[in-house]
MOPAC internal coordinates of N, CA, C and O (Angstrom, degrees):
PM7 1SCF
backbone

  N    0.0000 0     0.00 0     0.00 0    0    0    0
  C    1.4407 1     0.00 0     0.00 0    1    0    0
  C    1.5264 1   107.97 1     0.00 0    2    1    0
  O    1.2310 1   120.02 1   -59.46 1    3    2    1
  N    1.2969 1   117.56 1   120.54 1    3    2    1
  C    1.4557 1   122.14 1   177.97 1    5    3    2
  C    1.5139 1   110.05 1   -88.21 1    6    5    3
  O    1.2310 1   121.63 1   -43.86 1    7    6    5
  N    1.3195 1   114.49 1   136.14 1    7    6    5
  C    1.4577 1   119.73 1  -179.73 1    9    7    6
  C    1.5221 1   109.23 1  -102.24 1   10    9    7
  O    1.2310 1   121.42 1   -44.31 1   11   10    9
  N    1.2984 1   114.88 1   135.69 1   11   10    9
  C    1.4598 1   121.42 1   174.75 1   13   11   10
  C    1.5208 1   107.52 1  -123.45 1   14   13   11
  O    1.2310 1   119.66 1   -19.27 1   15   14   13
  N    1.3166 1   118.25 1   160.73 1   15   14   13
  C    1.4672 1   118.60 1   177.50 1   17   15   14
  C    1.5345 1   112.81 1   -54.71 1   18   17   15
  O    1.2310 1   120.38 1   140.98 1   19   18   17
  N    1.3226 1   116.89 1   -39.02 1   19   18   17
  C    1.4671 1   119.99 1   179.57 1   21   19   18
  C    1.5244 1   110.66 1   -65.49 1   22   21   19
  O    1.2310 1   120.59 1   135.25 1   23   22   21
  N    1.3212 1   116.47 1   -44.75 1   23   22   21
  C    1.4768 1   120.44 1  -179.65 1   25   23   22
  C    1.5260 1   110.75 1   -65.04 1   26   25   23
  O    1.2310 1   120.47 1   139.88 1   27   26   25
  N    1.3246 1   116.70 1   -40.12 1   27   26   25
  C    1.4602 1   121.06 1   177.73 1   29   27   26
  C    1.5195 1   110.37 1   -61.46 1   30   29   27
  O    1.2310 1   120.29 1   134.42 1   31   30   29
  N    1.3102 1   117.05 1   -45.58 1   31   30   29
  C    1.4702 1   121.55 1   178.48 1   33   31   30
  C    1.5198 1   110.63 1   -60.50 1   34   33   31
  O    1.2310 1   120.17 1   135.87 1   35   34   33
  N    1.3179 1   117.28 1   -44.13 1   35   34   33
  C    1.4656 1   121.26 1   179.06 1   37   35   34
  C    1.5244 1   111.48 1   -62.18 1   38   37   35
  O    1.2310 1   120.44 1   140.02 1   39   38   37
  N    1.3256 1   116.76 1   -39.98 1   39   38   37
  C    1.4697 1   121.13 1   179.13 1   41   39   38
  C    1.5168 1   110.96 1   -65.58 1   42   41   39
  O    1.2310 1   120.44 1   134.20 1   43   42   41
  N    1.3167 1   116.76 1   -45.80 1   43   42   41
  C    1.4663 1   120.97 1   179.37 1   45   43   42
  C    1.5216 1   110.59 1   -62.43 1   46   45   43
  O    1.2310 1   119.88 1   136.06 1   47   46   45
  N    1.3099 1   117.83 1   -43.94 1   47   46   45
  C    1.4637 1   120.90 1   179.28 1   49   47   46
  C    1.5314 1   111.56 1   -64.37 1   50   49   47
  O    1.2310 1   120.25 1   141.10 1   51   50   49
  N    1.3226 1   117.12 1   -38.90 1   51   50   49
  C    1.4645 1   120.41 1   177.70 1   53   51   50
  C    1.5292 1   110.47 1   -65.29 1   54   53   51
  O    1.2310 1   120.31 1   138.23 1   55   54   53
  N    1.3439 1   117.01 1   -41.77 1   55   54   53
  C    1.4606 1   121.74 1   176.94 1   57   55   54
  C    1.5190 1   110.01 1   -58.46 1   58   57   55
  O    1.2310 1   120.25 1   127.28 1   59   58   57
  N    1.3172 1   117.13 1   -52.72 1   59   58   57
  C    1.4654 1   120.92 1  -177.25 1   61   59   58
  C    1.5210 1   111.90 1   -64.22 1   62   61   59
  O    1.2310 1   119.83 1   141.44 1   63   62   61
  N    1.3224 1   117.92 1   -38.56 1   63   62   61
  C    1.4640 1   120.36 1   178.13 1   65   63   62
  C    1.5201 1   110.59 1   -62.41 1   66   65   63
  O    1.2310 1   120.24 1   131.64 1   67   66   65
  N    1.3212 1   117.15 1   -48.36 1   67   66   65
  C    1.4594 1   121.20 1  -178.94 1   69   67   66
  C    1.5255 1   111.26 1   -65.73 1   70   69   67
  O    1.2310 1   120.27 1   140.26 1   71   70   69
  N    1.3182 1   117.08 1   -39.74 1   71   70   69
  C    1.4631 1   121.13 1  -177.05 1   73   71   70
  C    1.5252 1   112.38 1   -74.71 1   74   73   71
  O    1.2310 1   120.58 1   128.25 1   75   74   73
  N    1.3133 1   116.51 1   -51.75 1   75   74   73
  C    1.4602 1   120.00 1  -170.61 1   77   75   74
  C    1.5285 1   114.33 1   -97.65 1   78   77   75
  O    1.2310 1   119.35 1   140.59 1   79   78   77
  N    1.2951 1   118.85 1   -39.41 1   79   78   77
  C    1.4633 1   120.35 1  -179.63 1   81   79   78
  C    1.5261 1   112.35 1   -80.53 1   82   81   79
  O    1.2310 1   120.89 1   140.09 1   83   82   81
  N    1.3349 1   115.89 1   -39.91 1   83   82   81
  C    1.4656 1   120.03 1  -178.87 1   85   83   82
  C    1.5317 1   112.99 1   -97.40 1   86   85   83
  O    1.2310 1   120.50 1   170.78 1   87   86   85
  N    1.3332 1   116.65 1    -9.22 1   87   86   85
  C    1.4850 1   122.55 1   178.11 1   89   87   86
  C    1.5333 1   111.92 1    53.53 1   90   89   87
  O    1.2310 1   120.70 1  -126.28 1   91   90   89
  N    1.3274 1   116.27 1    53.72 1   91   90   89
  C    1.4621 1   121.43 1  -178.99 1   93   91   90
  C    1.5284 1   110.92 1  -125.39 1   94   93   91
  O    1.2310 1   120.24 1  -111.26 1   95   94   93
  N    1.3437 1   117.15 1    68.74 1   95   94   93
  C    1.4676 1   119.42 1  -177.04 1   97   95   94
  C    1.5249 1   113.92 1   -63.31 1   98   97   95
  O    1.2310 1   119.53 1   146.36 1   99   98   97
  N    1.3185 1   118.51 1   -33.64 1   99   98   97
  C    1.4670 1   120.28 1   179.93 1  101   99   98
  C    1.5325 1   110.20 1   -63.74 1  102  101   99
  O    1.2310 1   120.23 1   138.89 1  103  102  101
  N    1.3183 1   117.16 1   -41.11 1  103  102  101
  C    1.4550 1   121.24 1   178.11 1  105  103  102
  C    1.5217 1   110.76 1   -67.29 1  106  105  103
  O    1.2310 1   120.21 1   141.32 1  107  106  105
  N    1.3357 1   117.19 1   -38.68 1  107  106  105
  C    1.4663 1   121.59 1   177.71 1  109  107  106
  C    1.5230 1   110.13 1   -58.92 1  110  109  107
  O    1.2310 1   120.54 1   131.56 1  111  110  109
  N    1.3290 1   116.58 1   -48.44 1  111  110  109
  C    1.4608 1   121.02 1  -179.94 1  113  111  110
  C    1.5288 1   110.40 1   -61.31 1  114  113  111
  O    1.2310 1   120.24 1   137.14 1  115  114  113
  N    1.3195 1   117.14 1   -42.86 1  115  114  113
  C    1.4689 1   120.65 1  -179.51 1  117  115  114
  C    1.5302 1   111.85 1   -62.53 1  118  117  115
  O    1.2310 1   120.61 1   142.35 1  119  118  117
  N    1.3173 1   116.45 1   -37.65 1  119  118  117
  C    1.4663 1   120.47 1  -176.40 1  121  119  118
  C    1.5251 1   113.94 1   -86.06 1  122  121  119
  O    1.2310 1   119.97 1   144.61 1  123  122  121
  N    1.3331 1   117.66 1   -35.39 1  123  122  121
  C    1.4588 1   119.27 1  -167.06 1  125  123  122
  C    1.5220 1   116.10 1  -118.38 1  126  125  123
  O    1.2310 1   118.94 1   168.80 1  127  126  125
  N    1.3179 1   119.62 1   -11.20 1  127  126  125
  C    1.4699 1   120.44 1  -178.11 1  129  127  126
  C    1.5241 1   110.52 1   -94.52 1  130  129  127
  O    1.2310 1   121.26 1   -29.89 1  131  130  129
  N    1.3110 1   115.20 1   150.11 1  131  130  129
  C    1.4555 1   120.97 1   176.41 1  133  131  130
  C    1.5230 1   110.28 1   -84.75 1  134  133  131
  O    1.2310 1   120.77 1    21.86 1  135  134  133
  N    1.3159 1   116.13 1  -158.14 1  135  134  133
  C    1.4703 1   121.54 1  -179.07 1  137  135  134
  C    1.5240 1   112.29 1   -59.76 1  138  137  135
  O    1.2310 1   120.63 1   140.33 1  139  138  137
  N    1.3155 1   116.40 1   -39.67 1  139  138  137
  C    1.4648 1   120.28 1   178.70 1  141  139  138
  C    1.5171 1   108.69 1  -127.25 1  142  141  139
  O    1.2310 1   121.11 1   -20.00 1  143  142  141
  N    1.3208 1   115.48 1   160.00 1  143  142  141
  C    1.4590 1   120.11 1  -179.18 1  145  143  142
  C    1.5209 1   108.74 1  -130.26 1  146  145  143
  O    1.2310 1   120.55 1   -57.82 1  147  146  145
  N    1.3270 1   116.55 1   122.18 1  147  146  145
  C    1.4570 1   122.35 1   177.57 1  149  147  146
  C    1.5204 1   107.87 1  -102.90 1  150  149  147
  O    1.2310 1   121.07 1   -60.16 1  151  150  149
  N    1.3052 1   115.57 1   119.84 1  151  150  149
  C    1.4618 1   122.32 1  -178.90 1  153  151  150
  C    1.5261 1   108.82 1   -87.16 1  154  153  151
  O    1.2310 1   120.49 1   -45.40 1  155  154  153
  N    1.3164 1   116.66 1   134.60 1  155  154  153
  C    1.4612 1   121.31 1  -179.36 1  157  155  154
  C    1.5224 1   112.20 1  -100.15 1  158  157  155
  O    1.2310 1   120.17 1   176.09 1  159  158  157
  N    1.3039 1   117.29 1    -3.91 1  159  158  157
  C    1.4624 1   122.27 1   173.98 1  161  159  158
  C    1.5248 1   106.80 1   -83.15 1  162  161  159
  O    1.2310 1   119.55 1   -59.40 1  163  162  161
  N    1.3361 1   118.47 1   120.60 1  163  162  161
  C    1.4629 1   119.74 1  -177.01 1  165  163  162
  C    1.5269 1   114.18 1   -67.15 1  166  165  163
  O    1.2310 1   120.14 1   169.76 1  167  166  165
  N    1.3255 1   117.33 1   -10.24 1  167  166  165
  C    1.4644 1   121.59 1  -178.81 1  169  167  166
  C    1.5271 1   112.77 1   -96.34 1  170  169  167
  O    1.2310 1   120.53 1  -179.47 1  171  170  169
  N    1.3393 1   116.60 1     0.53 1  171  170  169
  C    1.4612 1   121.63 1  -178.05 1  173  171  170
  C    1.5317 1   108.27 1  -126.50 1  174  173  171
  O    1.2310 1   120.63 1   -43.70 1  175  174  173
  N    1.3153 1   116.41 1   136.30 1  175  174  173
  C    1.4649 1   120.95 1   179.93 1  177  175  174
  C    1.5263 1   111.07 1   -70.69 1  178  177  175
  O    1.2310 1   120.86 1   -19.91 1  179  178  177
  N    1.3272 1   115.95 1   160.09 1  179  178  177
  C    1.4619 1   121.25 1   173.38 1  181  179  178
  C    1.5295 1   109.46 1   -70.11 1  182  181  179
  O    1.2310 1   121.06 1   -21.15 1  183  182  181
  N    1.3101 1   115.57 1   158.85 1  183  182  181
  C    1.4540 1   121.33 1   175.04 1  185  183  182
  C    1.5174 1   112.81 1   109.71 1  186  185  183
  O    1.2310 1   121.92 1   -24.70 1  187  186  185
  N    1.3154 1   113.93 1   155.30 1  187  186  185
  C    1.4623 1   121.03 1  -176.99 1  189  187  186
  C    1.5271 1   112.45 1   -65.65 1  190  189  187
  O    1.2310 1   120.23 1   135.44 1  191  190  189
  N    1.3203 1   117.17 1   -44.56 1  191  190  189
  C    1.4707 1   119.67 1  -179.01 1  193  191  190
  C    1.5254 1   111.87 1   -64.53 1  194  193  191
  O    1.2310 1   120.63 1   143.36 1  195  194  193
  N    1.3322 1   116.40 1   -36.64 1  195  194  193
  C    1.4778 1   119.60 1   178.04 1  197  195  194
  C    1.5263 1   109.77 1   -63.92 1  198  197  195
  O    1.2310 1   119.92 1   140.23 1  199  198  197
  N    1.3239 1   117.77 1   -39.77 1  199  198  197
  C    1.4532 1   122.11 1   177.04 1  201  199  198
  C    1.5303 1   109.99 1   -61.66 1  202  201  199
  O    1.2310 1   120.74 1   131.92 1  203  202  201
  N    1.3202 1   116.18 1   -48.08 1  203  202  201
  C    1.4667 1   121.31 1  -179.00 1  205  203  202
  C    1.5188 1   110.80 1   -62.52 1  206  205  203
  O    1.2310 1   120.68 1   134.99 1  207  206  205
  N    1.3336 1   116.30 1   -45.01 1  207  206  205
  C    1.4754 1   120.23 1  -179.24 1  209  207  206
  C    1.5116 1   112.39 1   -63.87 1  210  209  207
  O    1.2310 1   120.63 1   144.43 1  211  210  209
  N    1.3277 1   116.39 1   -35.57 1  211  210  209
  C    1.4627 1   119.75 1  -178.58 1  213  211  210
  C    1.5096 1   111.09 1   -68.68 1  214  213  211
  O    1.2310 1   120.10 1   180.00 1  215  214  213

């Protein structure tokens, strides 16, 4: 899959729409996260479930 600036922008916007506008973190993780998820917020644990719970 080749990434272009337009495709990257579309992916980011789709992520944010699903996460914040539609409030569907489980779907976001299923679509956009890899095998593991490292959280960069120091107040949230690493891992997919921690992301979803937060």
